[in-house]
C-alpha positions as CSV (number, residue, x, y, z in Angstrom):
1,M,-20.8,47.2,33.0
2,G,-22.6,44.8,30.6
3,R,-20.8,42.5,28.3
4,K,-20.1,43.7,24.8
5,P,-22.3,42.0,22.2
6,R,-20.6,39.6,19.9
7,I,-20.1,40.4,16.2
8,E,-21.5,37.5,14.3
9,Y,-22.1,36.9,10.6
10,E,-24.1,34.3,8.6
11,D,-21.8,31.9,6.8
12,A,-18.8,32.9,9.0
13,V,-16.2,30.4,10.0
14,Y,-15.3,30.4,13.7
15,H,-12.6,28.8,16.0
16,V,-14.6,28.2,19.2
17,I,-13.0,27.4,22.6
18,Q,-15.0,26.5,25.7
19,R,-13.4,25.8,29.0
20,G,-14.7,24.2,32.2
21,N,-15.4,26.5,35.1
22,N,-12.1,27.3,36.9
23,K,-10.5,25.1,34.3
24,E,-11.9,22.1,36.1
25,H,-12.1,18.7,34.4
26,I,-15.6,18.3,33.0
27,F,-14.9,15.7,30.3
28,E,-12.7,13.4,32.4
29,K,-14.5,10.1,31.5
30,D,-14.9,8.8,28.0
31,N,-18.7,8.7,28.2
32,D,-18.7,12.4,29.1
33,K,-16.8,13.2,25.9
34,Q,-19.1,10.9,23.9
35,Y,-22.1,12.7,25.3
36,L,-20.8,16.1,24.2
37,L,-20.2,14.8,20.7
38,K,-23.7,13.4,20.7
39,L,-25.0,16.9,21.6
40,I,-22.9,18.5,18.9
41,E,-24.3,16.0,16.3
42,Q,-27.9,16.7,17.4
43,S,-27.3,20.5,17.3
44,K,-25.7,20.2,13.8
45,Q,-28.8,18.4,12.5
46,G,-31.2,20.8,14.1
47,L,-29.5,24.1,13.6
48,G,-27.7,23.5,10.3
49,F,-24.0,24.4,10.8
50,R,-21.0,22.9,9.2
51,L,-18.3,21.3,11.4
52,F,-14.7,21.2,10.0
53,G,-13.0,20.0,13.1
54,Y,-13.1,19.3,16.9
55,V,-11.2,18.0,19.9
56,V,-12.6,17.3,23.3
57,M,-10.0,17.5,26.1
58,S,-10.5,16.9,29.9
59,N,-11.2,20.5,30.8
60,H,-12.1,22.2,27.5
61,Y,-13.1,21.6,23.9
62,H,-12.5,23.2,20.5
63,L,-14.8,23.5,17.4
64,L,-14.0,24.7,13.9
65,M,-17.3,25.5,12.4
66,Q,-19.3,27.6,9.9
67,T,-22.7,29.0,10.9
68,K,-25.6,29.2,8.5
69,Q,-29.0,30.7,9.3
70,K,-28.8,30.1,13.0
71,P,-26.3,32.4,14.9
72,L,-23.4,31.0,16.8
73,N,-24.8,32.0,20.2
74,N,-27.9,29.9,19.6
75,I,-25.8,26.9,18.8
76,M,-23.4,27.2,21.7
77,H,-26.3,27.9,24.1
78,R,-27.9,24.6,23.1
79,I,-24.7,22.6,23.4
80,N,-23.5,24.0,26.6
81,G,-26.9,24.2,28.2
82,N,-27.7,20.6,27.6
83,Y,-24.2,19.4,28.6
84,G,-24.4,21.5,31.8
85,R,-27.7,19.9,32.8
86,Y,-26.3,16.5,32.1
87,Y,-23.1,17.0,34.0
88,N,-24.8,18.5,37.1
89,L,-27.4,15.7,37.2
90,K,-24.8,12.9,36.7
91,Y,-22.4,14.2,39.3
92,Q,-25.0,15.5,41.7
93,R,-23.7,19.1,41.7
94,S,-25.1,22.6,40.9
95,G,-23.7,25.8,39.6
96,H,-21.8,26.8,36.4
97,V,-20.1,24.0,34.5
98,F,-18.4,26.2,31.9
99,Q,-16.1,29.2,32.5
100,G,-18.1,32.2,31.3
101,R,-18.8,32.7,27.6
102,Y,-17.1,30.7,24.9
103,K,-14.3,32.3,23.0
104,A,-15.0,32.6,19.2
105,I,-12.3,33.7,16.8
106,L,-13.3,34.6,13.2
107,V,-11.3,32.8,10.5
108,Q,-10.5,35.1,7.7
109,D,-8.5,33.1,5.2
110,E,-7.9,29.6,4.0
111,R,-4.3,29.4,5.3
112,Y,-5.5,30.3,8.8
113,L,-8.3,27.7,8.5
114,L,-5.7,24.9,7.9
115,A,-3.5,26.2,10.7
116,V,-6.3,26.2,13.2
117,L,-7.3,22.7,12.3
118,R,-3.8,21.5,12.9
119,Y,-3.7,23.4,16.2
120,I,-6.9,21.7,17.3
121,H,-5.8,18.2,16.3
122,R,-2.4,18.7,18.0
123,N,-3.9,19.7,21.3
124,P,-3.5,16.2,22.8
125,I,0.2,16.2,21.7
126,E,0.8,19.5,23.4
127,A,-0.9,18.1,26.5
128,G,1.4,15.1,26.5
129,I,-1.4,12.6,26.0
130,C,0.0,11.2,22.8
131,E,2.9,11.6,20.4
132,T,0.9,12.0,17.1
133,S,-2.5,13.5,16.4
134,D,-4.0,10.1,15.3
135,G,-3.3,8.7,18.8
136,Y,-6.2,10.5,20.4
137,S,-9.8,9.2,20.0
138,Y,-11.8,12.3,20.7
139,S,-10.9,14.6,17.9
140,S,-11.8,14.8,14.2
141,D,-8.3,13.8,13.0
142,G,-9.5,10.2,12.3
143,C,-12.3,11.5,10.0
144,Y,-9.7,13.1,7.7
145,R,-7.3,10.2,7.8
146,E,-10.0,7.6,7.1
147,N,-12.1,9.7,4.7
148,R,-15.1,9.6,7.0
149,S,-17.9,12.2,7.0
150,W,-19.9,11.0,10.0
151,L,-20.0,14.3,12.0
152,V,-17.3,16.4,10.3
153,D,-17.5,18.1,6.8
154,I,-14.1,17.0,5.5
155,D,-14.6,17.7,1.8
156,L,-13.9,21.5,1.8
157,I,-10.5,21.2,3.6
158,L,-9.4,18.1,1.7
159,A,-10.4,19.6,-1.6
160,S,-8.4,22.8,-0.7
161,L,-5.3,20.6,-0.6
162,T,-5.8,18.9,-3.9
163,E,-8.7,17.5,-5.9
164,N,-7.3,14.0,-5.8
165,R,-8.7,12.5,-2.5
166,V,-5.9,10.0,-1.9
167,E,-3.3,12.7,-2.5
168,A,-5.3,15.1,-0.3
169,I,-5.3,12.7,2.6
170,K,-1.5,12.3,2.2
171,K,-1.0,16.0,2.3
172,Y,-3.3,16.3,5.3
173,K,-1.2,13.8,7.2
174,E,1.9,15.8,6.3
175,L,0.3,19.0,7.5
176,M,-0.7,17.5,10.9
177,A,2.9,16.3,11.4
178,E,4.2,19.9,11.2
179,E,4.9,21.8,14.4
180,D,3.6,25.3,14.9
181,D,4.5,27.5,17.9
182,N,1.7,30.0,17.3
183,D,-1.1,30.3,19.9
184,Y,-4.3,30.2,17.8
185,E,-6.5,31.0,20.8
186,K,-5.4,34.7,20.6
187,P,-7.4,36.8,18.2
188,D,-4.4,39.0,17.3
189,I,-2.7,36.1,15.6
190,I,-4.6,37.1,12.4
191,G,-4.2,40.9,12.8
192,E,-6.2,43.9,13.8
193,R,-8.7,43.5,11.1
194,L,-10.4,40.7,13.0
195,F,-13.4,42.7,14.3
196,T,-13.5,45.5,11.8
197,Q,-14.0,43.7,8.5
198,R,-16.3,40.9,7.4
199,P,-14.6,37.5,8.0
200,W,-13.2,35.4,5.3
201,V,-16.1,33.4,3.9
202,R,-15.7,31.3,0.8
203,A,-19.3,31.7,-0.2
204,H,-19.0,35.5,-0.4
205,E,-16.1,35.2,-2.8
206,R,-16.2,32.5,-5.5
207,K,-16.5,28.9,-4.6
208,R,-14.2,26.4,-6.3
209,L,-15.9,24.3,-8.9
210,D,-15.4,21.1,-7.0
211,E,-16.9,22.7,-3.9
212,I,-20.0,23.7,-6.0
213,L,-20.2,20.1,-7.3
214,I,-20.2,18.8,-3.7
215,D,-22.8,21.4,-2.7
216,T,-25.4,19.8,-5.0
217,G,-25.9,17.1,-2.4
218,M,-24.4,14.2,-4.3
219,S,-22.6,11.3,-2.6
220,L,-18.9,10.9,-2.7
221,D,-19.3,8.0,-5.2
222,Q,-21.4,10.1,-7.5
223,F,-18.8,12.9,-7.2
224,K,-16.1,10.5,-8.3
225,L,-18.2,9.2,-11.2
226,I,-18.9,12.7,-12.5
227,K,-15.3,13.8,-12.2
228,S,-14.3,10.7,-14.2
229,G,-16.6,11.7,-17.0
230,S,-19.4,9.2,-16.4
231,R,-22.4,9.6,-18.7
232,R,-24.8,7.7,-16.4
233,R,-28.3,9.2,-16.7
234,D,-28.9,9.3,-13.0
235,L,-26.1,11.9,-12.7
236,T,-27.7,14.3,-15.1
237,H,-29.8,16.0,-12.4
238,Y,-26.6,16.8,-10.4
239,K,-24.8,18.0,-13.5
240,K,-27.5,20.5,-14.3
241,L,-27.7,21.7,-10.8
242,Y,-23.9,22.1,-10.7
243,I,-23.9,24.0,-14.0
244,N,-26.5,26.5,-12.9
245,M,-24.9,27.0,-9.5
246,A,-21.5,27.6,-11.2
247,L,-23.0,30.0,-13.7
248,E,-24.3,32.0,-10.7
249,Q,-20.7,32.2,-9.5
250,K,-19.8,33.7,-12.9
251,Y,-17.8,30.8,-14.2
252,T,-17.6,30.4,-18.0
253,L,-19.1,27.4,-19.8
254,K,-15.6,26.3,-20.7
255,E,-14.5,26.4,-17.1
256,I,-17.5,24.5,-15.9
257,G,-17.3,21.8,-18.5
258,G,-13.6,21.4,-18.1
259,N,-14.1,20.5,-14.5
260,I,-16.3,17.5,-15.3
261,G,-15.0,16.4,-18.7
262,L,-17.5,18.2,-20.9
263,S,-17.2,20.7,-23.7
264,D,-18.7,24.1,-23.4
265,V,-21.2,23.1,-26.1
266,A,-22.2,20.0,-24.0
267,V,-22.6,22.2,-21.0
268,Y,-24.9,24.6,-22.9
269,K,-27.1,21.8,-24.1
270,L,-27.5,20.4,-20.6
271,V,-29.0,23.6,-19.2
272,K,-30.8,24.6,-22.5
273,F,-32.8,21.4,-22.9
């Protein structure tokens, strides 16, 4: 009997788990973990997905990601296929490196998104490798603590905690310190609706205004300047883009302006002229 086809959606958020064949250690050495992260980075650039979190353990890895135009199976096929060839060549072996298909669990709400990220980052703690999540090098925990967006898209999750970045990082650290006995590798943890309804996708509801502002492509420094009410001319392009994007999301001129320190009249003038 053939395998059932996966249900996949554009813009969906997934918790992905991939284990080594027979639960063997396939990332035992640091350079193996580094190579997998390099492949993830290359795939992210080429296939255009968003990565909210990851951890690479000795015999498996987790990804928390949002697909765009390219389906999840294309992304995972590239990552796993390239790593499998690398691993077999390096260790002079043949056969399957990974244990069957990856597991992909749809993320349906923001609360679950945060819980899964904590679960991923606390994997090394549960394995007895370290006492705190920042004690492990091969996870995205440090990206959030140090406000780094090298490989991981940290802005959405931190902005969901609070708009103040310093306070958001503080709240993030508090969240990672909380213990949670739930097993987030089981689909039924979020209910029977998992495969019968479209997943939670922020883009299909209404994005937060700060999220829309970030989506214009500005840098973090430019984001901070606009939020502080800067009138620098080089920021006008981003403001206009933000206003038009927010109007498409059905925000009012007052709401849009209030988020960046402008009156509704000023917002109207920016898009009118």
